[in-house]
ZAMARGU-4260 file (C-alpha; in steps of 0.2 Angstrom, whole numbers, plus 5000, padded with zeros to 4 digits):
<rodrens>
0) 5350/5217/4863 | 5332/5211/4863 | 5321/5221/4852 | 5302/5223/4855 | 5292/5217/4840
5) 5275/5220/4846 | 5265/5229/4859 | 5252/5219/4870 | 5236/5228/4870 | 5231/5221/4887
10) 5246/5230/4894 | 5240/5246/4885 | 5223/5244/4893 | 5230/5241/4910 | 5241/5257/4909
15) 5227/5267/4902 | 5216/5264/4917 | 5230/5272/4928 | 5229/5288/4918 | 5218/5303/4920
20) 5207/5308/4906 | 5202/5326/4901 | 5190/5327/4916 | 5204/5323/4928 | 5197/5306/4932
25) 5205/5289/4928 | 5200/5281/4912 | 5187/5268/4914 | 5191/5250/4909 | 5176/5251/4897
30) 5184/5266/4888 | 5201/5258/4888 | 5193/5242/4880 | 5184/5253/4867 | 5200/5262/4862
35) 5209/5245/4861 | 5195/5237/4851 | 5195/5252/4839 | 5214/5251/4836 | 5212/5233/4830
40) 5195/5234/4821 | 5196/5251/4812 | 5213/5250/4802 | 5206/5236/4790 | 5191/5247/4786
45) 5202/5261/4780 | 5204/5263/4761 | 5223/5261/4760 | 5235/5250/4750 | 5242/5242/4766
50) 5244/5224/4772 | 5236/5218/4788 | 5253/5218/4796 | 5256/5236/4790 | 5240/5241/4797
55) 5242/5233/4814 | 5246/5247/4827 | 5254/5233/4839 | 5268/5231/4826 | 5273/5250/4829
60) 5283/5251/4845 | 5291/5268/4843 | 5282/5285/4843 | 5291/5290/4827 | 5285/5275/4817
65) 5268/5276/4825 | 5266/5294/4821 | 5270/5290/4803 | 5257/5277/4803 | 5244/5289/4810
70) 5248/5301/4796 | 5244/5287/4784 | 5228/5283/4793 | 5222/5301/4793 | 5225/5303/4775
75) 5214/5288/4770 | 5199/5294/4760 | 5186/5287/4772 | 5196/5291/4788 | 5183/5304/4795
80) 5168/5293/4791 | 5175/5277/4799 | 5182/5286/4814 | 5165/5295/4817 | 5156/5279/4816
85) 5167/5271/4829 | 5160/5275/4846 | 5161/5293/4843 | 5179/5295/4838 | 5186/5281/4848
90) 5199/5277/4835 | 5207/5294/4835 | 5206/5295/4854 | 5213/5277/4855 | 5228/5283/4843
95) 5231/5298/4854 | 5231/5287/4870 | 5242/5273/4862 | 5255/5287/4857 | 5255/5292/4875
100) 5258/5274/4880 | 5273/5273/4868 | 5280/5289/4876 | 5277/5281/4893 | 5287/5265/4888
105) 5302/5276/4883 | 5303/5286/4899 | 5298/5273/4912 | 5312/5268/4924 | 5318/5251/4918
110) 5317/5235/4929 | 5328/5221/4925 | 5322/5210/4911 | 5307/5221/4907 | 5301/5227/4889
115) 5305/5244/4895 | 5323/5240/4899 | 5325/5235/4880 | 5318/5251/4874 | 5329/5261/4887
120) 5344/5252/4881 | 5340/5256/4863 | 5338/5274/4867 | 5354/5275/4877 | 5364/5269/4862
125) 5355/5282/4851 | 5359/5296/4864 | 5378/5291/4865 | 5378/5296/4846 | 5371/5313/4851
130) 5382/5328/4854 | 5370/5339/4864 | 5380/5341/4880 | 5371/5344/4896 | 5354/5338/4890
135) 5362/5322/4885 | 5370/5320/4902 | 5353/5324/4911 | 5344/5311/4901 | 5358/5298/4903
140) 5358/5301/4922 | 5339/5299/4923 | 5340/5282/4913 | 5353/5275/4925
</rodrens>
């Protein structure tokens, strides 16, 4: 089984421009680019004892791991200040959008050989270990 090691932010940008924002309109490419830029430029500014690799959001390919990283980011002493100074909170908005993107990757119908296929296969193996009856059956049927 192939494991996804990183996320390509260009794919994230493309996906985000197909999504609706809070106003019900599609995200503008300019906004998607701002979010992606914030996701790469802000983590090094946070006062945290993390390496560059540990700060890179692209290295977090599961919602669970990304949520843990976001908690670490939000607990940085200077998070509020740095976030506020980044295009009116583009960093926190970008984190929320990236989290939605990770969810999308996990629920997308797979196509042969795609990154999503790898993720779905990993999730299938995790579901096989679950003992939750009909919910497990419904999820497995959807992923077939």
